[in-house]
N, C-alpha and C positions, 0 to 999 in steps of 0.2 A: 503493499500500499504506499502510495507516495505521500510526501509531507503535506501537499495541497489537500488530498483526500482525508487525511487524518486530522487536519485542521478544520475542514468542513465538518467532519463527524463530531469533533468537540464543540464546536460552535452549535451544531443541531442539538447536542445534549444539554447544553447549557440553556439554549432557547427552551427546550422541553422542560427542564428543571424549573426554569421561572414560570412558565404557563402553568405547571402543575402546582408549584407552590402557591401561587395567586389563587387558583382554584380551591386549594385547601384552606387558605386564609379566609376567603369568603365564606365558605361553609362553615369555618369554626365561627366567625362573626354572626352568621345566621343562627347557628346552633346556641350562642351565648345570648341572643337578642330577646329570647322569652317568646318569640312568636308561636313557636310549637313547644308542647311539653317535652322534657328531656326523653321520655318514653318513646316519643316519636322522632325525634331529631337529637341523637345523643352527640356529646362532644367528641372531638377526634381522639382525645386521650382514652376515653372509654372505648371506642372502636379500635384503637390501636391495642390496647390491653386486651380485648377479646380475641382480636387476630393472632396476638402473640400466645394466647392461651390455647387456641386451636391449632396453631403451628406447632406448639410445644407437645401437645399430647397426640399429635399425628392426625387428629381427624380432619383438619382441612386440607393437608397433603392428599390424604386418602381420597377425598370427594374431589379435589381437582384432578388427580390422576384419572379417575373415573371419567369426569367430563372430558378432559383433553384427549383421552383415548377415543371416545365417541367423536369428537370434533376432528380428530387427525384421520381415523377410519373413513368417516363420511367424506371428509375433504379429499382423501386419497381416490376413493371410488368417483367422485365427481371429476376429478382431473382425468382419471382413466377412462371415463366416459365422454365427458364434455369436450375434451382437448382433441381425440382424434375425430369425434363426431362433428366439431366445429371446423375442423381442416377439410374433411370430406364435403361437407355443405358448401364450404367456399370454393371447392376445386371442382366438383361435379355437380351441375345443375339438377340432374334427376335426383341426387340425394336431397338437395336443397329443396326441391319442389315436394318431396315426400315428407320431409320432417318439420319444415318450417311451419306449417299451419299447426301441426301437432304440439310444437313447441310454443307457439303463439297463444294456443288455447290453455295449456298447461300452467305456463309461467305466472298469470295473474293470480293464480289459487294459492293462498297463503299456506305455508307449510304448517302452520299452526292449526289450521283448520282440517288437516288430515290426520292430525294425532288420534282423535277417536276412532276413525276408520281404520287405522293402521293398528290401533290396539285391538280391535275386533279380529283382525286378521292375523296378527303376529304376537298378541298378548302384550305383557307389561315387561320392560327390560330393555336389554342393549339392542336387540334386533330392531324394534320399533323406533327406538332413539336414533340409532345409526341411520336408518333408511330415511328418517325425517331430515337428518342432516344432509344426507346425500341429495335428496329431492330439493332443498334449499339451495345448495351450493352449485348444483350442476348448470343451472340455467345462466347465472353470470359468466360461468367458464366458458360455456358453449358460444354465447352470442357474443363475448369479446373475441374469442378465438376467430369466430366466423368473421366478424368485422375486421380483424387485424390481418387475416390472410386476403381478404377481398381489398384491402386498402394498400397493398404492396404496389409500389410504382410499377406500372407495366413496362415502362422504359427499362428498368433493372432486369425484367424477366426476358425482354427481346434482346438486350445487350448481351446477357449470358447465354442466350440461345445461340445468337450470332457468332459468339465465342467457342461454339461447340459443347456447351455445358449439358450433361446428361440430366434426365428428369431427377435421378436421385441427387446429384450435386445441386441441381436448382432448387430442390426443396430444401435441403439441409443448410445450402450457403447463401440463399437470396430469400426465400420465403419465410422460413422460420426466424432468422435475425430481423428481417423487415417487420414481421407481425409480433415480435418479441414485447414491445411495449404495451401492446393490447392484451397479450397473454398474461403478463405479470399483473396488469390492472384487473384482468378477471379473476387471477388467483387472490388478489387482495379483497375484492368484492365477494368472492365465494367464501373466503375465510370469514369475512365479517358476517356473511349470512349463516355461516355455520354456528356461530356463537348465538346469534338471535334464536336460531332454531333449536339448538341443543337445551338452551335454558328453559324455553317454553316447553319443549318435550319432556325434560326431566321434571318439571312441575307435575306433570299428569301421568306420564308413562314410564317413568323410572321408578325403581323399587328401593328405596331408602339410601341410595348413593348418587352423588353428583351435585354441583353447585346450584344448579336449579331446585333440586329437592331440598337443599338446606335452606334456600331463600324462601321456598314455599312452606316448609315446615316452621321456620322461624316466625312467619307472619301469623301462623296459628297461635303463637304464644307471646306475640308482642315483642319479640326479640330483635328490636331493630339494629342493635350493635352487630348480631351475628348476620343480619342481611347486609349491612353496609359492608362488614369484613369480606363477606364473599364477593360482593361487587368489586371491592379493591383488588381482589385476587384476579377476578375475571378481566379487569381493566389491565392489571399488571402482565398477565399472560399476553393479552392481545397487543400492549405496547411493545414486548419484547419480540414478538412475531413480526409486528409492522416495522419495528426499526432495525433489528439484528437479521431476521431470516429474509425477509422480502426486500429490505434496504439493500442487503449484501447481494441477493439475486439480481437486483436492478443494476447495482454497480458492476457486478460481473458481467452481465449482459451488454451494457453500454460499453464498457471497456473491450469485450471481446469484439462487438460489432464494429468499434472505431478502429480496431487493429485490422479487421478484415478489410473494411473500406480503405484504410491506408495502404495496404497490401496490393490491392486492385489499383490503387492510384498510381 
């Protein structure tokens, strides 16, 4: 990693720390204002204490592990289906004509609305939750891949073809690099949809494990500090994946695509 990239990463982390600190300060002021009762809006020290206790006894880690497993499993399935299907739809008109109406009809249906139906089909537990996550994440992945491949500059394709590039080389060295910004965006949107879906599904279809179940169970006993601690864990995991995983993937893709373009020039 170059010094310029490291400097940009540090500045990005500093900006993120400032933003999160301001949000935490505003929350603390609201909690201390007395607008809401402490039972409904606990102070930060109470939330941090609860989070520490749940991390210390391992319960929060175990619930987070179950939720993350469901998210990653459903996310992987969405990539395995949405990515190749999006490419096929963009490259072959008959495939697009067949699948696009179906996708357009299914995409507006909220994943949460399917939870009761999936519970009847697959019961309560991991299968239903993972399938709900898979359903929610597939469409952003598919649509962004489809759009990205379609948006590749035709001049690049013609130029590569004129230089004798075979279909395989054309696909891996022109189409995929050209569509990669859309594909990474689709992965980010899909991952976000995964978390929205998994928390909702866990509130209804999970059996005693998962952060969504913790939030729903804490609501029944007015344990707002437990609910807020669970939300902090969800936000922390999402922040790490957004900044570290997808950020690194984006930087690697941009660097590699830049090297390829420089080599061609």
